[in-house]
C-alpha positions in Angstrom: 0.0 0.1 0.0 1.2 3.5 -0.9 2.5 5.7 1.9 0.3 8.6 2.6 1.7 11.9 1.5 3.3 14.4 4.0 2.2 17.8 4.7 5.1 19.2 2.6 4.2 17.2 -0.3 0.4 18.2 -0.2 1.6 21.9 0.2 3.9 21.8 -2.5 3.5 24.7 -5.0 1.3 26.7 -2.6 3.1 30.1 -2.1 3.7 30.7 1.8 2.2 34.0 1.6 -0.9 32.6 0.5 -0.9 30.1 3.5 -0.7 33.0 6.0 -3.8 34.7 4.8 -7.1 34.7 6.5 -9.4 32.1 5.2 -12.0 33.6 2.8 -15.8 32.7 3.9 -16.5 31.4 0.1 -13.4 28.9 0.4 -14.7 27.9 3.9 -18.1 26.9 2.5 -16.5 24.9 -0.4 -14.4 23.0 2.0 -17.4 22.3 4.3 -19.1 20.2 1.7 -16.3 17.5 2.1 -16.4 17.3 6.0 -18.4 14.5 7.4 -17.4 14.7 11.1 -16.8 18.4 12.2 -17.1 17.9 15.8 -13.8 16.0 15.7 -12.1 19.3 14.3 -13.7 21.9 16.4 -11.8 21.5 19.5 -8.3 21.7 17.6 -9.5 24.9 16.0 -10.3 26.2 19.5 -14.0 26.0 19.8 -15.7 25.0 23.1 -18.4 22.8 23.8 -20.8 25.6 24.3 -20.1 26.5 20.7 -20.7 23.0 19.4 -23.9 22.6 21.3 -25.1 26.2 19.8 -24.2 24.9 16.3 -26.1 21.6 16.6 -29.1 23.5 18.3 -29.3 26.1 15.3 -29.2 23.4 12.4 -30.1 20.2 14.2 -31.1 18.2 11.0 -28.5 19.9 8.3 -25.0 18.4 8.6 -23.9 20.7 5.7 -24.9 23.8 7.7 -23.3 22.5 10.7 -20.1 22.2 8.7 -20.4 25.8 7.4 -21.5 27.4 10.9 -18.5 25.6 12.5 -15.8 27.1 10.2 -17.3 30.6 10.0 -17.5 30.7 13.7 -13.9 29.6 14.2 -13.1 32.5 11.6 -15.2 35.0 13.7 -13.5 34.1 16.8 -9.8 34.3 15.7 -10.1 36.7 13.0 -6.8 37.3 11.2 -5.2 34.3 12.8 -7.8 32.0 11.4 -5.4 31.2 8.6 -5.1 28.6 5.8 -1.8 27.4 7.5 -3.8 26.7 10.7 -6.7 25.0 9.1 -4.5 22.7 6.9 -2.5 21.8 9.9 -5.6 20.7 11.7 -7.1 18.9 8.9 -3.8 17.0 8.3 -3.5 16.1 12.0 -7.1 14.7 11.9 -6.1 12.7 8.6 -8.2 14.7 6.3 -5.7 14.5 3.5 -8.2 14.6 0.7 -9.7 17.9 2.3 -6.2 19.3 2.6 -5.6 18.4 -1.2 -8.9 20.1 -2.1 -8.0 23.3 -0.2 -4.5 23.5 -1.6 -6.2 23.1 -5.0 -8.5 26.0 -4.5 -5.6 28.2 -3.4 -3.5 27.3 -6.4 -6.5 28.2 -8.8 -7.0 31.5 -7.0 -3.5 32.3 -7.4 -3.4 31.3 -11.1 -6.3 33.5 -11.6 -4.9 36.7 -9.7 -1.9 36.3 -11.9 -3.8 36.2 -15.1 -5.7 39.3 -14.0 -2.7 41.4 -13.4 -1.3 43.9 -15.7 1.0 42.5 -18.4 3.8 44.4 -17.2 3.4 42.7 -13.7 4.0 39.2 -14.7 5.5 39.1 -18.3 8.9 38.7 -16.9 10.4 35.5 -17.8 13.9 34.3 -17.2 16.8 34.6 -19.9 17.1 30.6 -20.1 13.1 30.3 -20.9 13.5 33.1 -23.4 16.3 31.6 -25.1 14.6 28.3 -25.0 11.6 29.7 -26.7 13.8 30.9 -29.5 15.1 27.6 -29.8 11.6 25.9 -30.0 10.7 28.4 -32.7 13.4 27.5 -34.8 12.9 23.7 -34.5 9.2 23.9 -35.3 10.0 26.1 -38.5 12.9 23.7 -40.0 12.2 20.3 -38.6 9.7 18.1 -40.0 9.0 15.1 -37.6 9.5 11.7 -39.3 5.9 11.0 -38.6 5.2 13.5 -41.3 7.9 12.6 -43.7 7.8 8.8 -43.5 3.9 8.4 -44.6 3.6 5.8 -47.0 1.7 5.8 -49.4 3.0 9.3 -50.1 0.0 12.1 -50.2 -0.9 12.4 -53.7 -1.0 16.1 -53.3 1.0 18.5 -51.0 -1.8 21.0 -50.7 -2.9 21.6 -47.2 -6.7 20.8 -46.7 -9.0 21.9 -43.8 -10.1 19.5 -41.1 -13.5 20.0 -39.9 -13.5 20.2 -35.7 -16.5 20.4 -33.3 -16.7 21.2 -29.7 -17.4 18.2 -27.6 -18.9 17.7 -24.1 -16.4 18.3 -21.2 -17.4 14.9 -20.2 -18.8 12.2 -22.3 -22.2 10.9 -20.7 -22.5 8.1 -23.4 -22.1 7.5 -26.8 -24.2 9.8 -29.1 -25.2 7.0 -31.3 -26.7 9.5 -34.2 -23.3 11.4 -34.2 -21.4 8.0 -34.5 -23.8 6.9 -37.3 -23.3 10.0 -39.1 -19.5 9.6 -39.1 -19.3 6.0 -40.1 -21.4 7.3 -43.2 -18.7 10.0 -43.7 -21.1 12.5 -43.4 -19.2 15.3 -41.8 -21.4 18.2 -43.0 -24.5 16.8 -41.1 -22.3 16.6 -37.9 -21.3 20.1 -38.5 -24.9 21.2 -38.7 -25.8 19.4 -35.4 -22.8 20.4 -33.4 -20.7 23.6 -32.6 -18.1 23.9 -35.3 -14.5 24.9 -34.0 -11.8 26.9 -35.6 -8.2 26.3 -34.5 -7.3 29.7 -33.4 -10.4 29.6 -31.0 -9.9 26.3 -29.1 -8.2 28.3 -26.1 -11.4 30.6 -26.0 -14.1 27.9 -25.8 -14.6 28.2 -22.0 -13.5 30.4 -18.8 -11.9 27.8 -16.8 -8.9 29.0 -14.8 -6.6 26.4 -16.0 -7.0 24.9 -19.5 -6.6 21.2 -20.1 -7.9 20.6 -23.8 -8.5 17.3 -25.2 -8.3 16.8 -29.0 -9.9 13.3 -30.1 -10.2 11.7 -33.6 -10.1 8.4 -35.2 -7.1 6.8 -36.3 -5.8 8.5 -39.6 -8.0 11.9 -38.8 -4.8 14.2 -38.5 -4.6 14.3 -34.7 -0.7 14.2 -34.8 -0.5 16.6 -37.9 -2.7 19.0 -36.1 -0.6 18.9 -33.1 2.5 19.5 -34.8 0.7 22.4 -36.8 -0.2 24.1 -33.3 3.5 24.3 -32.7 4.4 25.5 -35.9 1.7 28.4 -35.8 3.1 29.4 -32.7 6.6 29.2 -33.8 5.9 31.4 -36.7 3.9 33.9 -34.6 0.5 33.5 -36.4 -1.3 32.0 -33.7 -1.3 31.5 -29.9 1.2 34.3 -29.0 -0.1 34.4 -25.3 2.2 31.4 -24.7 6.0 32.0 -23.8 6.7 28.6 -24.8 4.9 25.9 -26.5 6.5 22.2 -26.0 5.6 19.3 -28.2 5.7 16.0 -26.2 5.5 13.0 -28.4 4.0 10.5 -26.1 4.6 7.5 -28.3 8.4 7.8 -28.0 10.1 5.1 -25.7 12.5 7.7 -24.6 9.6 10.1 -23.4 7.6 7.2 -22.1 10.3 6.5 -19.6 10.5 10.2 -18.3 10.3 10.5 -14.6 10.6 14.6 -14.3 9.6 17.9 -16.3 13.3 17.9 -17.7 13.0 14.5 -19.1 10.2 15.4 -21.7 11.6 18.7 -22.8 13.2 18.8 -26.4 16.8 20.0 -25.8 20.1 20.0 -27.1 21.7 18.7 -23.9 20.7 17.5 -20.6 21.8 20.8 -18.9 19.7 22.9 -21.0 16.8 20.7 -20.4 17.4 20.8 -16.6 17.8 24.7 -16.3 14.7 25.3 -18.4 12.7 22.8 -16.4 13.8 24.6 -13.1 12.8 28.1 -14.7 9.5 26.7 -15.7 8.8 25.6 -12.3 9.9 29.0 -10.8 7.3 30.6 -12.8 4.8 27.9 -11.9 4.3 27.3 -15.6 2.7 30.5 -16.4 2.9 31.1 -20.3 3.8 27.3 -20.8 1.6 25.4 -23.3 2.4 21.5 -23.3 1.3 19.7 -26.6 1.1 16.1 -25.8 0.4 13.9 -28.7 -0.9 10.3 -28.4 -2.3 9.5 -25.1 -3.8 6.5 -26.5 -0.3 5.5 -27.3 0.9 5.3 -24.0 1.1 2.2 -22.0 -2.1 1.9 -19.7 0.1 2.0 -16.3 1.3 5.6 -17.4 -2.2 6.7 -17.5 -2.1 6.9 -13.9 1.2 7.3 -12.4 3.6 9.2 -14.8 4.8 12.8 -15.3 2.3 13.0 -18.1 -0.6 12.1 -15.6 0.6 14.7 -13.0 1.1 17.7 -15.5 -2.5 17.0 -16.6 -4.4 16.3 -13.2 -2.2 17.5 -10.3 0.1 19.9 -11.9 0.7 21.5 -8.4 2.8 18.5 -7.6 5.3 19.7 -10.3 4.7 23.5 -9.5 3.4 23.9 -12.8 -0.2 24.7 -12.1 -0.4 27.7 -14.1 0.5 25.8 -17.2 -1.8 24.9 -20.2 -2.1 21.4 -21.8 -3.2 20.2 -24.9 -3.7 16.1 -25.3 -4.5 14.1 -28.3 -6.1 10.9 -28.3 -8.3 8.2 -29.9 -11.7 8.5 -28.5 -11.5 4.9 -27.2 -8.6 5.4 -24.8 -9.3 8.9 -23.4 -12.4 8.2 -20.8 -10.0 8.5 -18.1 -9.4 12.1 -18.9 -13.0 13.5 -19.3 -13.4 14.3 -15.7 -10.4 16.5 -15.5 -10.4 18.2 -18.9 -11.8 21.7 -19.3 -12.9 21.2 -23.0 -12.9 18.6 -25.7 -12.5 19.2 -29.3 -13.2 16.4 -31.8 -11.7 16.0 -35.3 -14.0 14.9 -37.7 -11.9 14.7 -40.7 -12.6 16.0 -44.4 -16.2 17.5 -45.3 -17.5 16.4 -48.6 -16.4 19.7 -50.2 -12.7 18.9 -48.9 -13.0 15.3 -50.1 -13.9 16.1 -53.5 -11.3 18.9 -53.5 -8.7 16.3 -52.1 -9.6 14.1 -55.1 -9.5 16.7 -57.7 -6.1 17.6 -56.7 -4.9 14.1 -56.6 -6.0 13.4 -60.1 -4.4 16.4 -61.2 -7.7 18.1 -62.1 -8.7 15.5 -65.0 -12.4 15.5 -64.6 -12.9 12.0 -66.2 -10.6 10.5 -64.0 -12.3 12.3 -61.1 -15.7 10.9 -62.2 -14.4 7.3 -62.7 -13.1 7.5 -59.1 -16.2 8.7 -57.6 -18.4 6.1 -59.5 -16.3 3.4 -58.3 -16.6 4.7 -54.6 -20.4 5.0 -54.9 -20.4 1.3 -55.8 -18.3 0.7 -52.7 -20.0 2.4 -49.6 -17.9 1.2 -47.0 -14.7 2.5 -48.7 -16.5 5.7 -49.6 -17.6 6.4 -46.3 -13.7 5.9 -45.1 -12.3 8.6 -47.1 -13.4 11.3 -44.7 -10.5 10.4 -42.7 -7.3 12.0 -44.4 -5.1 8.9 -44.2 -7.8 6.6 -45.7 -8.4 9.1 -48.7 -4.7 9.0 -49.3 -4.5 5.2 -49.4 -7.6 5.0 -51.6 -6.4 7.6 -54.2 -2.9 6.0 -54.0 -4.3 2.4 -54.8 -6.6 3.9 -57.7 -3.8 5.5 -59.4 -1.5 2.7 -58.8 -3.8 -0.1 -60.0 -4.9 1.0 -63.5 -7.7 3.5 -62.1 -9.4 0.3 -60.2 -10.4 0.0 -56.8 -10.8 -3.2 -54.6 -14.3 -3.8 -53.7 -13.8 -4.6 -49.8 -11.7 -3.2 -46.9 -9.8 -6.4 -47.0 -8.9 -6.0 -50.8 -7.9 -2.4 -49.9 -5.4 -3.2 -47.0 -4.1 -6.3 -48.9 -3.4 -4.2 -51.9 -1.6 -1.6 -49.7 0.6 -4.1 -48.3 1.3 -5.6 -51.5 2.2 -2.0 -52.7 4.4 -1.6 -50.1 6.5 -4.9 -50.8 6.6 -3.9 -54.6 8.0 -0.6 -53.7 10.7 -2.1 -51.5 11.6 -4.7 -54.0 11.8 -2.2 -56.8 13.8 0.1 -54.6 16.4 -2.6 -54.2 16.5 -3.9 -57.7 14.9 -7.2 -56.6 13.3 -9.4 -59.2 9.8 -9.9 -57.5 7.8 -11.6 -60.4 4.0 -11.5 -60.1 3.1 -10.5 -56.4 -0.7 -10.9 -56.8 -1.4 -12.2 -53.0 0.2 -12.5 -49.6 0.3 -16.4 -50.1 2.3 -15.8 -53.5 5.7 -14.0 -52.3 9.0 -14.4 -53.4 11.3 -16.2 -50.9 13.1 -12.8 -50.1 9.8 -11.5 -48.6 8.5 -14.6 -46.9 10.4 -14.7 -43.5 10.2 -11.0 -42.9 6.5 -10.8 -43.8 6.2 -13.9 -41.3 7.9 -11.8 -38.5 5.9 -8.7 -39.1 2.6 -10.4 -39.0 3.7 -11.9 -35.8 4.4 -8.4 -34.5 0.9 -7.2 -35.8 -0.4 -10.4 -33.9 1.1 -9.4 -30.6 0.3 -6.0 -30.7 -3.3 -6.9 -31.2 -3.4 -9.3 -28.3 -1.7 -6.8 -26.1 -3.7 -3.9 -27.5 -0.4 -2.3 -28.5 -0.1 0.2 -31.6 3.4 1.3 -31.0 6.7 -0.7 -30.5 10.2 -0.3 -29.6 13.4 -1.3 -31.7 13.9 -3.8 -28.9 10.7 -5.4 -29.6 11.5 -5.7 -33.4 15.0 -7.2 -32.8 13.7 -10.9 -31.4 11.7 -11.1 -34.5 15.0 -10.4 -36.7 13.4 -7.5 -38.1 16.0 -5.1 -39.4 14.9 -1.3 -38.7 15.4 -0.5 -42.6 13.4 -3.4 -43.9 10.6 -2.8 -41.5 10.5 1.0 -42.3 10.7 0.4 -46.0 7.8 -2.3 -46.0 4.8 -1.5 -43.9 6.1 -0.4 -40.5 7.0 3.3 -39.9 10.3 4.2 -37.6 9.6 7.4 -35.8 12.7 9.2 -34.4 12.6 10.8 -31.1 12.1 14.4 -31.0 14.2 14.7 -27.8 17.5 15.5 -29.4 19.7 14.4 -26.5 17.8 11.1 -26.4 18.3 9.2 -29.7 15.6 6.5 -29.7 13.2 5.0 -32.7 9.7 3.9 -31.9 7.8 1.8 -34.6 4.0 1.7 -35.6 2.0 0.1 -38.7 1.1 2.5 -41.5 -2.4 1.9 -40.6 -4.4 0.2 -37.6 -6.3 -1.7 -40.3 -2.9 -2.7 -41.8 -1.8 -4.3 -38.5 -5.1 -6.0 -37.9 -5.0 -7.4 -41.4 -1.4 -8.7 -40.8 -2.7 -10.0 -37.4 -5.2 -12.0 -39.0 -3.0 -13.4 -41.7 -0.7 -14.6 -38.9 -3.7 -16.4 -37.1 -4.7 -18.0 -40.5 -1.1 -19.7 -40.9 -1.2 -21.1 -37.1 -1.7 -24.8 -36.8 -5.4 -25.6 -36.6 -5.7 -26.3 -32.8 -4.0 -22.9 -32.3 -6.4 -21.0 -34.5 -9.5 -22.5 -32.7 -7.8 -21.6 -29.2 -7.2 -17.6 -30.4 -10.9 -18.0 -31.8 -12.4 -19.3 -28.6 -10.5 -16.5 -26.6 -11.1 -13.6 -28.9 -14.4 -14.0 -30.6 -16.6 -11.1 -29.5 -14.0 -8.8 -28.3 -14.3 -5.4 -29.8 -10.5 -5.3 -30.9 -10.7 -8.8 -32.4 -13.9 -7.9 -34.5 -11.8 -5.8 -37.1 -9.3 -9.0 -37.0 -12.0 -11.5 -37.7 -13.5 -9.9 -40.8 -9.9 -10.2 -42.4 -9.4 -13.8 -40.9 -12.8 -14.7 -42.6 -11.7 -13.1 -45.8 -8.3 -15.1 -45.6 -9.7 -18.5 -44.6 -13.4 -18.5 -45.6 -13.7 -20.1 -42.0 -12.7 -23.3 -43.3 -10.4 -24.2 -40.7 -11.4 -27.4 -38.8 -13.2 -26.4 -35.5 -13.9 -22.8 -36.5 -17.3 -23.4 -38.0 -18.3 -25.5 -34.8 -17.5 -22.4 -33.0 -19.5 -20.3 -35.1 -22.4 -22.7 -34.9 -22.3 -22.4 -31.2 -22.1 -18.8 -31.2 -25.1 -18.5 -33.5 -27.1 -20.6 -31.1 -26.2 -18.6 -27.9 -27.2 -15.3 -29.9 -30.3 -16.9 -31.2 -31.3 -17.7 -27.4 -30.1 -14.3 -26.2 -30.8 -11.3 -28.7 -28.5 -9.0 -26.3 -25.3 -10.5 -28.0 -26.4 -9.5 -31.4 -23.2 -7.8 -31.9 -21.5 -11.1 -32.1 -23.6 -12.0 -35.0 -23.0 -8.7 -36.5 -19.3 -9.3 -36.4 -19.8 -12.7 -38.0 -21.8 -10.8 -40.9 -18.9 -8.5 -41.3 -16.7 -11.4 -41.8 -19.0 -13.1 -44.4 -19.0 -9.6 -46.4 -15.5 -9.3 -46.4 -15.1 -13.1 -47.5 -17.5 -12.8 -50.3 -18.1 -16.5 -50.4 -21.4 -17.9 -50.9 -20.9 -21.3 -49.6 -19.8 -19.8 -46.1 -22.9 -17.7 -46.0 -25.0 -20.8 -47.0 -23.3 -22.5 -44.0 -24.3 -19.7 -41.4 -27.9 -19.4 -43.0 -28.2 -23.2 -42.3 -27.5 -22.6 -38.7 -29.9 -19.7 -38.3 -32.9 -22.0 -38.8 -35.4 -19.4 -37.5 -34.0 -16.7 -39.5 -32.2 -13.7 -38.9 -33.5 -11.6 -35.9 -31.7 -8.4 -35.1 -34.4 -6.8 -33.2 -33.5 -3.4 -31.5 -29.9 -3.7 -32.5 -28.7 -0.3 -33.7 -27.6 -0.9 -37.2 -24.6 1.0 -38.6 -24.0 1.3 -42.4 -21.4 -1.5 -42.4 -24.1 -3.7 -40.7 -26.7 -2.7 -43.3 -24.3 -3.6 -46.0 -23.3 -7.0 -44.5 -27.0 -8.1 -43.8 -27.8 -7.2 -47.5 -25.0 -9.3 -48.7 -26.0 -12.4 -46.4 -29.6 -12.1 -47.6 -28.8 -12.2 -51.2 -26.5 -15.2 -50.7 -29.4 -16.9 -48.9 -31.5 -16.2 -51.6 -29.2 -17.7 -54.2 -28.5 -20.9 -52.1 -32.2 -21.9 -51.0 -35.6 -21.8 -51.9 -37.1 -22.2 -48.1 -38.7 -19.2 -46.6 -36.1 -17.2 -44.5 -37.2 -14.4 -42.0 -35.3 -11.4 -41.7 -36.5 -9.2 -38.9 -34.8 -5.8 -38.6 -37.4 -4.1 -36.3 -36.6 -1.2 -34.4 -32.9 -1.0 -35.5 -32.6 2.7 -36.1 -32.7 2.2 -40.0 -33.2 5.7 -41.7 -33.2 6.2 -45.6 -29.4 6.0 -46.0 -29.2 2.7 -44.1 -32.0 1.3 -46.0 -30.4 2.4 -49.5 -27.1 0.5 -48.5 -29.5 -2.6 -47.5 -31.3 -2.5 -50.9 -28.1 -1.6 -53.0 -26.8 -5.1 -51.7 -30.1 -6.7 -52.4 -30.7 -5.4 -55.7 -27.0 -7.1 -56.7 -28.8 -10.5 -56.5 -31.9 -9.6 -58.4 -30.8 -10.8 -61.6 -28.9 -13.9 -60.3 -32.0 -14.9 -58.7 -34.5 -14.4 -61.6 -31.7 -16.4 -63.8 -31.8 -19.1 -61.3 -35.3 -19.3 -61.1 -35.6 -19.1 -57.1 -39.0 -18.7 -55.9 -39.7 -15.7 -53.4 -38.6 -16.9 -50.1 -37.5 -13.8 -47.7 -39.8 -12.6 -45.0 -38.5 -9.0 -44.7 -39.6 -7.0 -41.6 -38.4 -3.5 -41.4 -41.0 -2.0 -38.9 -40.7 0.5 -36.1 -37.5 2.2 -37.9 -37.0 5.8 -39.1 -37.6 5.1 -42.8 -39.0 7.8 -44.8 -40.5 8.3 -48.1 -37.1 8.5 -49.8 -36.0 5.0 -48.0 -39.6 3.3 -49.0 -38.7 4.8 -52.7 -35.7 2.5 -52.6 -37.5 -0.4 -51.3 -40.1 0.2 -54.0 -37.4 -0.1 -56.7 -36.3 -3.1 -55.6 -39.5 -4.9 -55.3 -40.6 -3.7 -58.7 -38.4 -6.3 -60.3 -37.2 -8.7 -57.5 -38.7 -12.2 -57.3 -37.2 -13.2 -53.9 -39.2 -11.0 -51.3 -42.6 -12.9 -50.4 -43.5 -10.9 -47.3 -42.7 -7.2 -46.6 -43.6 -5.2 -43.3 -43.2 -1.6 -43.2 -45.3 -0.8 -40.2 -44.7 2.2 -38.1 -42.4 4.2 -40.8 -43.3 7.2 -42.7 -44.3 7.4 -46.4 -44.0 11.1 -46.6 -41.0 13.1 -48.3 -41.0 16.7 -48.0 -44.5 18.4 -48.8 -45.5 15.0 -50.4 -47.4 13.1 -47.7 -47.6 10.2 -49.8 -44.3 10.2 -51.8 -43.2 6.7 -50.4 -46.6 5.1 -51.2 -46.8 6.6 -54.7 -43.6 4.4 -55.7 -44.6 1.6 -53.5 -48.0 1.3 -55.4 -46.2 1.6 -58.7 -43.7 -1.1 -57.8 -46.8 -3.4 -57.2 -48.0 -3.2 -60.6 -45.0 -5.1 -61.8 -44.2 -7.4 -58.8 -45.0 -11.0 -58.9 -43.6 -12.4 -55.9 -44.9 -10.4 -52.9 -47.6 -12.2 -51.2 -48.1 -10.3 -47.9 -47.7 -6.4 -47.3 -48.1 -4.5 -43.9 -48.4 -0.7 -44.4 -49.9 -0.1 -40.9 -48.9 3.2 -39.0 -47.5 4.8 -42.0 -49.3 8.1 -42.4 -51.9 6.7 -44.8 -54.4 9.4 -46.5 -57.4 9.1 -48.4 -55.4 9.8 -51.6 -53.0 7.1 -50.8 -55.6 4.5 -50.1 -57.0 5.4 -53.6 -53.5 4.9 -55.4 -52.9 1.7 -53.2 -56.2 0.3 -54.5 -55.6 1.2 -58.2 -52.1 -0.6 -57.9 -53.9 -3.7 -56.4 -56.4 -3.8 -59.1 -53.6 -4.8 -61.7 -51.6 -6.8 -59.0 -52.8 -10.5 -58.9 -50.2 -11.7 -56.6 -50.5 -9.9 -53.3 -52.6 -12.3 -51.0 -52.8 -10.3 -47.7 -52.9 -6.6 -46.8 -52.4 -5.3 -43.3 -53.4 -1.4 -43.4 -55.1 1.1 -40.9 -57.6 3.9 -41.3 -54.8 6.7 -40.9 -57.6 8.7 -39.4 -61.3 8.6 -38.7 -61.8 10.5 -41.8 -59.9 7.9 -44.2 -62.0 5.4 -45.7 -60.9 2.1 -47.2 -63.9 1.4 -49.6 -61.6 1.9 -52.8 -59.6 -1.1 -51.6 -63.1 -3.3 -51.1 -64.3 -2.3 -54.5 -61.4 -3.7 -56.3 -61.6 -7.1 -54.5 -64.7 -8.3 -56.9 -62.4 -7.6 -60.2 -59.6 -9.8 -59.0 -59.3 -13.2 -60.0 -57.3 -14.3 -56.9 -58.5 -13.4 -53.4 -56.9 -10.7 -51.1 -57.5 -10.5 -47.6 -57.6 -7.1 -46.1 -57.0 -6.8 -42.4 -58.1 -3.4 -41.2 -56.5 -1.9 -37.9 -57.4 1.2 -35.9 -54.1 3.5 -35.9 -52.2 3.1 -32.5 
């Protein structure tokens, strides 16, 4: 157990003159909130038993007011001698260390605020050592380009700088904003900007009035967090922005030399240890006033350093380093920054490219060639998952590089994208070294020169996934016999330390998905028993979900024992719908594998159908479900139920589902497979536009036998029955639909008339479920057409609910 801090440690950073001042009433009221047994303190503060009884009599049932009254009585009795020093001494003696810590924090914040409010002439003095160091930093930021910017591969197809969209986030995240997550997965950055508060870089220190600012900048991998962090330093160095700071210190948290830091001087970029020590002392002498720490990569720190390190102290308890007047900016992936939310003063989220910026980026990348640009955009529209990922700058760079390098053709899946990226890296290295590499078309067909290095790199990727690591030291590469040169030139970037007197290199994969792909390839080459062991241990884990989709693409899940695990998982999910995420992981793998027989196997295990009721479906989920249904239609003629009730499906998600289903329409017709899918889409947020997409599908499909659109909306804009118009038109040509449910869709009298006219032509629908829409809407037009039909139609009428 850690020893309790001494009083000197608790008071570190608090000026003696502050401690000798008489306590303020507002401070006493704030301290009173943390007291639970004030009567144990009263005698040590000089109050009598009579005073204690009087307080209890005045507030007999209000402990909080008793606390306040006791402290105020003490101040009124002792006046100017009722000092902060006396109070902390008594609190410490009575083992109230948390309350002492709280009081010291209050005093430090007050001191910081008073300094900030002083005229600039009274606190602008900064020692010669710090002023000289600031000049040194400015020179570095203007002339040095970090290796994490220069070693990017593939190289950006354009050198033009594009703006990144940023929004202001909640100080503390109280849960996941599903709507915003969904929009980001679609790449709809513009829609997020409409709903959230946009932030400009120059305003990030003006978003709140906190006495001390700790700003968290979050973004997905590839969103440009590190580039933005360095950009802040450059703008300060050039004098364009952030001139309120005397020194801006860039701290690269992925750097192994930085991760071993124990003191302030250990994290200062400097020419020598002596310079770092002198500057660190001067920073502490002025309590960090005018110093901005830019800490890049909180998510790349080992988890143990999140709670016990110099970085943690600078963020959470800077008074322990006597740097409580400094400002901190931290960058991180959202998945790793939850422990910071309670202590940050504001959050900024990097969204990436807006639609305008994406188009501008692609235009620049293809040299303004409008035909090439159109071809790229057309291919992306056919690949929604890849298209949606391009809001991230790194993904946009990868996609454009592959498009231009592969005769203006893009892979169809993420597995294809990142496999092509790895192969491009290998070909690049072979070309540079003058190696005859022949035909490198797959990871299974590599020249002997690459086989062992790739095996070792895949092993590194696998161990990183298992340990949740994204950065590696040179020492971790050595046991795998990976030379730094080969690793850097192939698919791992080496990043040199920015601390000049500490020479070191850390390594990371070009892209997180590339690491996951290589980890999956490593698993696929393990003995069958070990593959099963890994699968048993990891299937269903969030980080393994991405690895699994690539593993499914490599192996088609044909490894002995794997399909048995899949069957057991499906059985569990069927019994417990709360575990539907595991089923979605499986469907993602099927989509990446693009294997008909594998889908047939999974379909055979889902004997009752596919039920994803109340599962919030992402765009990727919708594509995967659509692909799976299509495969089922091509491999079986039995009726298969697909229930996507209350799954947060909107028009966009439905369009993706329909796009996948439409791909199999011709194949199903050619195969002569009868209608077999019972598709239930009730209780979602589908509007007239989405129903129009569904109508286009059923107008020429022969595999949907039942369709439920209950509790959606047929309206689009001012047209109250937009969706129903298209649905009715589709019914005039459809020959497979036997059951239609349009309850609670906003039916109108005109809608009933249009539907009746369509059913007068359609001879295949057998059952119609409908409601009145309102008390004034009559269903008589539907009843009138019954006598003219050669086949019976059962109409079930409901009251709207």
